[in-house]
C-alpha positions in Angstrom: 97.7 98.2 90.5 95.0 100.4 92.0 92.9 97.6 93.5 96.0 95.7 94.6 97.3 98.6 96.7 93.8 99.1 98.1 93.9 95.7 99.8 97.5 94.4 100.0 98.2 96.4 103.1 95.6 94.4 105.0 97.7 91.3 105.7 100.9 93.3 106.0 99.5 95.8 108.5 100.6 94.1 111.7 104.2 93.6 110.5 104.3 97.1 109.1 103.0 98.5 112.4 105.9 96.8 114.2 108.4 98.1 111.8 107.1 101.7 112.0 106.6 101.6 115.7 102.8 102.1 115.8 99.8 100.0 116.9 98.4 97.7 114.3 95.0 99.5 114.3 96.8 102.8 113.5 97.7 101.4 110.1 94.2 102.2 109.0 95.4 105.8 108.5 97.5 104.8 105.5 94.7 102.7 104.0 92.0 105.3 104.6 94.2 108.1 103.2 94.7 106.3 100.0 91.0 105.4 99.5 89.6 108.8 100.5 92.1 110.6 98.2 90.7 108.5 95.4 87.2 109.8 96.3 88.4 113.4 96.5 90.3 113.3 93.2 87.9 111.5 91.0 85.7 114.5 90.1 88.7 116.6 89.1 90.1 113.8 87.1 86.8 113.6 85.1 87.2 117.2 84.3 90.8 116.6 83.2 89.7 113.8 80.9 87.2 116.1 79.2 89.8 118.8 78.8 92.9 116.8 77.7 91.5 113.4 76.5 91.7 109.9 78.0 95.1 108.8 76.8 97.3 111.6 78.3 95.4 111.6 81.6 95.6 107.8 81.9 99.3 107.8 81.1 100.0 110.6 83.7 98.0 108.7 86.3 100.1 105.5 85.8 103.3 107.5 86.0 102.3 109.3 89.2 101.1 106.1 90.8 104.3 104.2 90.0 106.6 106.9 91.3 104.5 107.2 94.5 104.8 103.5 95.0 108.5 103.7 95.0 108.4 106.6 97.5 106.0 104.5 99.8 108.7 101.8 99.9 111.2 104.4 101.1 109.0 105.9 103.9 110.7 105.9 107.3 107.6 106.4 109.4 103.8 106.3 109.3 103.3 110.1 108.6 105.6 109.9 105.5 104.0 106.7 104.4 100.5 108.3 104.7 101.6 111.3 102.7 103.0 109.1 99.9 99.8 107.1 99.9 97.9 110.4 99.3 100.1 111.0 96.2 99.5 107.4 95.2 95.7 108.0 95.6 95.9 111.1 93.3 97.4 108.9 90.6 94.7 106.3 91.2 92.0 108.8 91.1 92.9 109.9 87.6 92.6 106.3 86.3 89.1 105.7 87.7 86.7 107.6 85.5 88.5 107.0 82.2 87.8 103.3 81.6 84.3 103.0 82.9 83.1 106.2 81.2 84.4 105.0 77.8 82.6 101.7 78.3 79.4 103.3 79.4 79.3 105.6 76.4 80.0 103.0 73.8 77.9 100.0 75.2 74.4 99.3 74.1 71.9 99.4 76.9 70.9 95.8 76.5 74.6 94.8 77.0 75.2 97.1 80.0 74.7 94.5 82.7 77.2 92.2 81.0 79.7 95.0 80.4 79.5 96.1 84.1 80.0 92.5 85.2 83.2 92.4 83.0 84.4 95.7 84.5 84.4 94.2 88.0 86.7 91.2 87.1 90.0 93.1 87.2 89.0 94.6 90.5 88.3 91.1 91.9 91.5 89.5 90.5 93.8 91.9 92.5 92.2 91.2 95.9 92.5 87.5 95.2 96.3 87.9 94.9 96.7 90.6 97.5 96.3 88.6 100.8 98.6 85.8 99.7 101.1 88.2 98.0 101.1 90.5 101.0 101.7 87.5 103.4 104.5 86.1 101.2 106.3 89.4 100.9 106.2 90.3 104.6 107.1 86.8 105.7 110.0 86.1 103.3 111.2 89.6 102.3 109.9 92.8 103.9 106.8 95.1 103.7 108.6 97.4 101.4 108.1 94.9 98.5 104.4 95.3 98.6 105.1 98.7 97.0 108.1 97.8 94.9 106.2 95.2 92.9 104.3 98.2 91.4 107.4 99.5 89.6 107.7 96.9 86.9 103.9 96.7 86.6 103.8 100.5 86.1 106.4 100.5 83.4 104.6 97.7 81.5 101.2 99.4 82.0 102.4 102.7 80.7 103.8 101.2 77.5 100.5 99.3 77.0 98.4 102.3 77.7 100.1 104.3 74.9 99.1 101.6 72.4 95.7 100.4 73.7 93.9 103.4 75.2 91.9 105.3 72.5 92.9 108.9 72.0 89.5 110.3 72.9 88.7 113.8 71.6 88.8 116.7 74.0 85.7 118.7 74.7 85.3 121.4 72.1 84.5 124.1 74.8 85.5 122.7 78.2 84.0 124.4 81.2 86.2 125.8 84.0 86.9 123.6 86.9 84.5 124.2 89.8 87.1 125.2 92.3 84.6 126.2 95.0 83.0 122.7 94.9 86.4 121.0 94.8 87.6 123.0 97.9 84.4 122.3 99.9 84.2 118.6 99.0 87.9 118.1 99.6 88.2 119.9 102.9 84.9 118.4 104.1 86.0 114.8 103.4 89.4 115.4 104.9 87.8 116.8 108.1 85.4 113.8 108.4 88.2 111.3 108.0 90.4 113.3 110.5 87.5 113.3 113.0 87.1 109.5 112.7 90.9 109.1 113.2 90.7 111.2 116.4 87.8 109.1 117.6 89.6 105.9 117.0 92.6 107.3 118.9 90.4 108.2 121.9 90.3 112.0 121.3 86.6 112.3 121.5 86.5 116.1 121.8 88.7 116.8 118.7 87.0 113.9 116.9 83.5 115.2 117.3 84.6 118.7 116.4 86.4 117.7 113.2 83.5 115.4 112.2 81.0 118.2 112.8 83.1 120.6 110.8 83.4 118.1 107.9 79.7 117.5 107.8 79.1 121.2 107.8 81.4 121.7 104.9 79.8 118.9 102.9 76.4 120.4 103.6 77.7 123.7 102.2 79.1 121.8 99.2 75.7 120.3 98.4 74.2 123.8 98.4 77.0 125.0 96.2 76.6 122.1 93.7 72.9 122.7 93.4 73.3 126.4 92.6 76.4 126.6 90.4 75.9 126.4 86.6 78.7 123.8 86.0 79.1 121.9 89.3 81.9 119.5 90.0 79.4 116.8 90.7 76.0 116.7 89.1 73.4 116.0 91.9 70.5 116.2 89.5 70.8 112.5 88.6 69.8 111.7 92.2 66.3 112.5 91.1 66.3 109.1 89.4 64.8 106.7 92.0 66.8 103.6 91.1 70.1 105.6 90.9 69.4 107.2 94.2 68.6 103.9 96.0 71.6 102.2 94.5 73.9 105.1 95.3 73.0 105.5 99.0 72.3 101.9 99.9 75.1 100.7 97.8 77.5 103.1 99.6 76.5 101.8 103.0 76.8 98.2 101.6 80.3 99.0 100.3 81.3 100.6 103.6 80.4 97.5 105.5 82.1 95.2 103.1 85.3 97.3 103.0 85.6 97.0 106.8 85.8 93.2 106.7 89.2 92.8 105.0 90.6 95.2 107.6 89.1 93.4 110.6 89.7 89.8 109.5 93.5 89.9 109.3 93.7 91.7 112.7 91.4 89.0 114.2 93.5 86.1 112.9 96.9 87.6 113.7 96.2 89.6 116.9 93.6 87.4 118.6 94.3 84.0 117.1 98.1 84.3 116.8 98.3 83.3 113.1 101.2 84.1 110.8 100.7 86.7 108.0 101.0 84.0 105.4 98.4 81.7 106.9 96.1 84.8 107.4 96.5 85.7 103.7 95.7 82.2 102.5 92.5 82.0 104.6 91.3 85.6 103.9 91.7 84.7 100.2 88.6 82.6 100.6 86.6 85.9 100.6 87.9 86.9 97.2 87.6 83.3 95.8 83.9 83.6 96.6 83.9 86.9 94.7 85.2 85.4 91.6 83.5 82.0 91.9 80.0 83.5 91.8 80.8 86.1 89.1 79.6 84.0 86.1 76.2 83.6 87.8 75.5 87.2 88.8 74.2 88.3 85.5 71.9 85.3 85.0 70.6 85.8 88.5 69.7 89.4 87.8 68.1 88.5 84.5 66.1 85.7 86.1 64.9 87.3 89.4 65.5 91.1 88.9 67.5 93.5 91.0 65.3 93.7 94.1 65.5 90.0 95.1 69.2 89.8 94.4 69.9 92.9 96.5 67.8 91.7 99.4 69.3 88.2 99.2 72.9 89.7 99.1 72.2 91.9 102.1 70.7 89.1 104.2 73.6 86.7 103.3 76.2 89.3 104.0 74.7 90.0 107.5 74.6 86.3 108.2 78.2 85.9 107.2 79.3 88.6 109.5 77.5 86.9 112.4 79.4 83.8 111.4 82.7 85.7 111.6 81.7 86.9 115.1 81.3 83.2 116.1 84.8 82.1 114.9 87.3 81.0 117.5 90.9 79.7 117.4 89.4 76.2 117.8 87.0 76.5 114.8 88.0 74.0 112.1 89.8 75.7 109.3 87.3 74.4 106.7 84.4 76.1 108.6 86.3 79.3 108.8 87.1 79.2 105.0 83.5 78.4 104.1 82.3 81.4 106.2 84.6 83.7 104.4 83.7 82.1 101.1 80.0 82.8 101.6 80.9 86.4 102.6 82.7 86.8 99.3 79.7 85.4 97.3 77.2 87.8 98.8 79.6 90.7 98.5 80.1 90.0 94.8 76.4 89.7 93.9 75.6 92.8 95.9 78.3 94.9 94.2 77.3 93.8 90.7 73.6 94.4 91.3 74.1 97.8 92.8 76.6 98.9 90.1 74.2 97.8 87.4 71.0 99.3 88.9 72.7 102.7 89.2 72.6 103.2 85.5 69.4 101.3 84.7 67.2 104.4 84.3 69.9 107.1 83.6 69.7 108.6 80.1 72.8 108.5 77.9 73.2 112.3 78.3 73.5 112.0 82.0 75.9 109.1 82.1 79.1 111.2 82.5 77.8 113.0 85.6 76.2 109.8 87.0 79.4 107.9 86.5 81.6 110.5 88.2 79.3 110.9 91.2 79.0 107.1 91.5 82.7 106.6 91.4 83.3 109.3 93.9 80.8 107.9 96.4 82.1 104.3 95.9 85.6 105.3 96.7 84.5 107.4 99.7 82.5 104.4 101.0 85.5 102.1 100.6 87.8 104.6 102.4 85.3 105.1 105.2 84.8 101.4 105.6 88.3 101.0 107.0 87.9 103.9 109.3 84.5 102.7 110.5 85.9 99.2 111.1 88.8 100.7 113.2 86.4 102.9 115.1 83.9 100.1 115.9 86.8 97.9 117.0 88.3 100.6 119.2 84.9 101.4 120.8 84.1 97.7 121.4 87.1 97.1 123.6 86.0 99.2 126.6 82.5 97.8 126.2 83.8 94.2 126.4 85.9 95.1 129.4 82.9 96.6 131.2 80.7 93.6 130.5 83.1 90.6 130.6 85.9 92.0 132.7 89.3 93.5 132.1 90.9 90.0 131.7 88.9 89.3 128.6 90.8 88.1 125.5 91.1 90.2 122.4 88.7 88.0 120.4 85.6 89.4 122.2 86.2 92.9 120.8 86.2 91.5 117.3 83.0 89.6 118.0 81.2 92.9 118.9 82.7 94.6 115.9 81.4 92.0 113.5 78.0 92.0 115.1 77.8 95.8 114.6 78.8 95.4 111.0 76.1 92.8 110.5 73.5 95.3 111.9 74.8 98.0 109.4 74.5 95.5 106.6 70.8 94.9 107.5 70.3 98.7 107.5 71.6 98.9 103.9 68.7 96.7 102.8 66.0 99.1 103.8 66.1 101.1 100.6 66.1 98.1 98.3 63.1 96.7 100.3 61.2 99.9 99.3 61.9 99.6 95.6 59.1 98.3 93.3 59.4 94.7 92.2 60.1 95.8 88.6 62.9 98.2 89.5 65.5 98.2 86.7 63.5 95.8 84.6 64.3 97.7 81.5 67.9 96.7 82.0 67.6 93.3 83.5 64.7 92.0 81.4 63.3 90.1 84.4 59.6 89.9 84.8 
């Protein structure tokens, strides 16, 4: 449910925008609010899990998520929908650390790559269904059903969770929640996202001010986390080189990748004039590539090691974005689908390699903190990806008009946006390029 709701709004965004009386690009607020709330809430949910155990936290998370889904369907306008998406994100945030932390703690190191590869499968199945499901629902029913489908799923999931999720023991002496860190991180992230929203809406002065305030708060949060005895996020694990490289470069990689599912449906529907259903079917090629390459990602890492796989994924992703920039309404459908399929392949190999390399050299005692920090930054990167995509698209429009002329079609703005994302993808490959050839060899076994 969590991954489904992170992507199902993509193909439905133009129809939802028309129903709610806003511009299609403004729908990124609802998507960004959900993903950033996940990032803000994950650290606190990790603390809740240690204090109350996995089963009750997971059950509460499903209940909150399901109820919020129903409230999203009842939203009369974009501000209410965004607020309900925040509540939905809080429920999703409580689910994130539970499953992966249990797996990391109970899996032998030699099986960790395989285990992490399995962990990505559920997250890839939902995006495969989301574009088609979103297109079908908005074409033949209404956008409200993209949230209503969560109600029966939530009831079933809650019943299964009570039987299947292990009743993990609570911490014998749980530490107090780092409220100072939680306040600084939460307000800092909110200010940054608000600043980017102002920038995408043309409010440069307020956008720069809010972004600067957010960065200042996040800088203060880093200082606080380094000094407090029991920080909300343990930054000490960043001293591990492979973890640091995978975290920062992987976050930029994820940001770039997360912008694509936002830009592609807008390109196909706004610039090419396609229907939501046709858009969903074509965009599904990205996620088919994700799953199609999945059985080969672990053998690739074991054969070649992390560094070549990361560099190859980065180069392939940048090339696929350049290919997206060259698409036109006259491009054969097969070529369009192959371009998106290739993008999904490189996205999948890059994600798996980054997620595995993060924990290659982290000791078992540091897994909990490393997992929480990684999950937080991954969700933040995904949330900012939508905002960055919207910002680049908004800024490219006046640039196109200045160079080509005011009569230019809408497709030119998307061409510029995809070329910018290709450049950012190349930038994410700088840190992997600096890694030693045997980085993570203790986990991959590659020579």
